C-alpha positions in Angstrom: 38.2 -15.6 -2.8 34.6 -14.8 -3.7 33.5 -13.8 -7.1 31.3 -10.8 -7.6 28.6 -11.4 -10.1 27.7 -9.0 -12.9 24.2 -8.5 -11.4 25.4 -7.4 -8.0 28.1 -5.1 -9.4 25.6 -3.4 -11.7 23.1 -3.1 -8.8 25.7 -1.5 -6.6 26.7 0.9 -9.4 23.0 1.9 -9.9 22.5 2.5 -6.2 25.6 4.7 -6.0 24.6 6.6 -9.1 21.2 7.3 -7.8 22.5 8.3 -4.4 25.0 10.6 -5.9 22.3 12.2 -8.1 20.1 12.7 -5.1 22.9 14.5 -3.2 23.8 16.7 -6.2 20.3 17.7 -7.0 19.0 21.2 -6.1 15.6 21.9 -4.6 13.1 24.4 -5.9 11.2 24.6 -2.6 9.8 28.0 -1.6 9.8 29.1 2.0 6.9 31.2 3.3 7.8 34.5 4.8 8.0 34.7 8.6 5.7 37.7 8.8 2.6 35.8 7.7 0.7 34.7 10.8 -2.2 32.3 10.8 -4.7 32.8 13.6 -7.2 30.2 14.7 -10.7 31.5 15.7 -11.7 31.0 19.3 -14.3 28.6 20.4 -16.8 31.4 21.1 -16.4 32.7 17.5 -16.9 29.2 16.1 -20.1 28.8 18.2 -21.5 32.2 17.2 -20.9 31.7 13.5 -22.3 28.1 13.4 -25.7 28.1 11.8 -28.0 25.9 9.7 -26.1 22.8 10.9 -27.8 19.4 10.4 -29.4 17.9 13.5 -28.8 14.3 14.5 -31.9 12.5 15.6 -31.4 9.5 17.9 -34.1 7.2 19.2 -33.3 5.7 22.6 -34.4 2.1 22.9 -32.5 1.4 26.1 -35.6 1.4 28.3 -38.0 -0.7 26.2 -39.7 -3.4 28.3 -41.7 -6.3 26.9 
C-alpha cells in the first residue's frame, strides 16, 4: 500500500478548495441591452471622410543601371 505524503494531500485540499470557491462565486458582469446596434460605416463613407492623411513617398530603384 502506498503512503500519501503530507505535501500531496495539502496540495489536493488546496486545489479542491479553490475549485469549490470558483464554482460557488457569483459574477458581477453586466450584459448590454439587445436594442443597442453598432453600425459600421460603408467604404464610401470612409473614403469621403478621409482627409489630411500622411502621404507615403517611395523611391523606386528597381531600374537603376550602372
